[in-house]
DRENMI-120413 format. One record per residue (C-alpha): residue in one letter; x, y, z. Coordinates in steps of 0.001 Angstrom, whole numbers, m for minus. Example, Ala and Ser with C-alpha at 12.3 -4.5 7.8 and 13.67 -1.06 7.14 Angstrom:
BEGIN
rest_X_Y_Z
A_12300_m4500_7800
S_13670_m1060_7140
This chain:
BEGIN
rest_X_Y_Z
M_1358_m53572_5248
D_m126_m50139_5764
S_342_m49009_9377
L_m3314_m47963_9658
I_m4511_m51434_8612
E_m2009_m52920_11049
A_m3428_m50784_13878
A_m6966_m51931_12999
R_m5828_m55559_13030
D_m3991_m55166_16330
V_m6977_m53788_18215
Q_m9171_m56739_17170
S_m7612_m58827_19931
R_m9411_m56588_22439
A_m12854_m57007_20836
H_m15623_m58454_22983
V_m17521_m60703_20560
P_m18900_m63706_22463
Y_m22021_m63920_20272
S_m20982_m63225_16693
K_m17349_m64348_17003
Y_m16661_m61595_14433
P_m13980_m59245_15790
V_m13617_m55908_14041
G_m10962_m53292_14547
A_m10914_m49718_13294
A_m8125_m47162_13177
L_m8932_m43507_12531
E_m6178_m41127_11445
T_m6451_m37432_12233
A_m5209_m34636_9993
D_m2218_m34171_12296
G_m1254_m37857_12075
E_m2583_m39203_15375
V_m4323_m42571_15238
F_m7237_m43626_17434
V_m8407_m47232_17494
G_m11589_m49022_18426
C_m12933_m52556_18492
N_m16447_m53921_18585
L_m18031_m54577_21969
E_m21056_m56837_21856
N_m23864_m56936_24373
A_m26287_m59825_24863
N_m29200_m57694_23644
Y_m27241_m56659_20496
S_m28805_m53180_20305
N_m26418_m51933_23001
S_m23381_m53220_21128
L_m20730_m50745_20019
H_m19093_m50901_16619
A_m15340_m50537_16182
E_m15691_m47383_14088
E_m17900_m45726_16709
V_m15422_m46509_19464
A_m12521_m45046_17431
I_m14492_m41884_16618
A_m15546_m41447_20247
E_m11951_m41801_21426
A_m10708_m39243_18891
V_m13463_m36724_19636
K_m12994_m37211_23378
N_m9361_m36232_22849
G_m10265_m33061_20954
H_m9912_m34225_17344
R_m12469_m33505_14643
D_m10416_m33434_11450
F_m9966_m36913_9987
V_m8251_m38116_6817
R_m8364_m41931_6820
L_m10129_m44838_8461
A_m9016_m48461_8272
V_m11398_m51300_9078
S_m10395_m54932_9508
S_m12290_m58026_10573
G_m10837_m61285_11798
R_m11893_m62799_8485
R_m10051_m60171_6401
D_m13127_m60030_4182
G_m13031_m56383_3131
V_m15742_m55390_5608
T_m16948_m51804_5205
P_m18539_m49677_7922
C_m22253_m50364_8365
G_m24854_m47705_7598
M_m25037_m46490_11183
C_m21253_m46080_11343
R_m21214_m44346_7969
Q_m23694_m41783_9273
T_m21650_m41324_12452
L_m18523_m40811_10346
A_m20406_m38232_8245
E_m21119_m36252_11408
F_m17388_m35745_11936
A_m15757_m36200_8503
D_m16135_m34894_4977
D_m17113_m36933_1940
D_m13442_m37276_991
L_m12507_m39299_4095
V_m10633_m42347_2769
V_m11954_m45673_4070
C_m9503_m48588_3731
C_m11005_m52074_4065
D_m8703_m54991_4863
E_m8745_m57699_2181
G_m6017_m59841_3780
D_m2271_m60220_3426
D_m2265_m61130_m264
D_m4428_m58275_m1509
P_m4243_m54518_m1117
P_m7034_m52964_938
S_m10118_m51795_m917
E_m10415_m48024_m742
Y_m13511_m45879_m863
T_m14388_m42369_92
L_m17066_m41791_2674
G_m19062_m40000_m33
E_m19010_m43160_m2171
L_m20148_m45300_749
L_m22829_m42856_1900
P_m24087_m40630_m903
N_m26613_m37915_m92
T_m25969_m38193_3624
I_m28138_m36571_6266
T_m26389_m33382_7376
E_m26914_m30635_9916
E_m27982_m28304_7096
M_m30852_m30646_6219
L_m32237_m30311_9722
E_m32539_m26534_9544
């Protein structure tokens, strides 16, 4: 198994998901090979919940990293979950269109792979705001 998928799976055990019962883990690899992980943290009002990808990005940025090459996402169901639209936009703030996104399909299947540009074409960028 790919070590990035394994890291995403491992962090799921720390997810706080009392409402959805849908743990998600994310592992974000930097250009220099460091890996930052995150898991989803639900809140009773849902809108204050944090997604695994957001937590991983925040941890990496907090530690001074802004050059990313791969992201792995895994749910407890191993259903090939991809980052949601909000997480895709957050990723686009810190990563290029060629960021590889690996989605866990389970032990018997290789992960699905996409680029961020495939998942979020025509993204909103800083240049669009000027």
